[in-house]
C-alpha positions in Angstrom: 1.3 -5.9 76.6 -2.1 -6.2 75.1 -4.8 -3.6 75.7 -8.4 -3.7 74.8 -10.1 -0.5 73.6 -13.4 0.2 72.0 -13.6 2.2 68.7 -15.5 4.9 70.6 -12.6 5.2 73.2 -9.9 4.9 70.5 -10.9 8.0 68.4 -10.1 10.8 70.9 -6.9 9.2 72.1 -5.5 7.8 68.8 -2.4 10.0 68.7 -1.5 9.1 72.3 -2.1 5.4 71.6 0.1 5.4 68.5 2.8 7.0 70.6 2.5 4.2 73.2 2.6 1.6 70.5 5.8 2.9 69.0 7.6 3.7 72.3 6.5 0.7 74.5 5.6 -1.9 71.9 2.1 -2.0 73.4 -0.5 -3.8 71.3 -4.2 -2.8 71.2 -7.2 -4.9 70.3 -9.9 -2.7 69.0 -13.4 -3.9 69.9 -16.7 -3.1 68.3 -19.8 -3.9 70.4 -17.5 -5.7 72.8 -16.1 -8.1 70.2 -12.4 -8.0 69.0 -12.2 -6.6 65.5 -8.6 -5.3 64.8 -5.2 -5.4 66.3 -2.9 -2.3 66.4 0.8 -2.8 66.9 4.1 -1.2 65.8 5.3 -1.8 62.3 8.5 -3.3 63.7 6.4 -5.7 65.8 4.4 -6.6 62.8 7.4 -7.3 60.6 8.9 -9.5 63.4 5.7 -11.6 63.6 5.7 -12.0 59.8 9.4 -13.1 59.9 8.7 -15.6 62.6 5.8 -17.1 60.6 8.0 -17.3 57.5 10.7 -19.2 59.4 8.2 -21.5 61.1 6.6 -22.3 57.7 9.9 -23.5 56.3 9.9 -27.2 57.2 13.5 -27.8 56.2 14.7 -24.9 58.3 12.6 -25.9 61.3 14.1 -29.5 61.1 17.6 -28.0 61.1 16.8 -25.8 64.0 15.4 -28.7 66.0 18.5 -30.8 65.2 20.8 -27.9 66.3 18.8 -27.6 69.6 19.2 -31.3 70.2 22.9 -31.1 69.4 23.4 -28.3 71.9 21.5 -30.2 74.6 23.8 -33.2 73.9 26.9 -31.0 74.3 27.8 -30.9 70.6 28.7 -27.5 69.2 31.4 -24.9 69.1 32.1 -21.9 71.2 32.1 -18.4 69.7 35.9 -18.3 70.2 36.3 -21.6 68.3 34.1 -20.4 65.4 36.0 -17.1 65.2 39.3 -19.1 65.0 37.9 -21.3 62.3 36.9 -18.2 60.3 40.2 -16.6 60.9 38.7 -13.7 62.8 41.0 -14.1 65.8 
């Protein structure tokens, strides 16, 4: 969930807002004079976004993921049980 809050309103409730960000993964857009300036989010949320950007910037990996998605739609692939058997885990 994204919430908008002015710098003026942020200051007195900062501790409570940080608590909400960490507990509920809320995101806050901090505004100044009605214009968005900064985004506040949990560190875990931030790391997740960076990881997604890194994956999406890897053209070879994205090509393999697209191929895998197409293979699954075409009925190609293995079940988890089949993979576990191949790996000798069952």
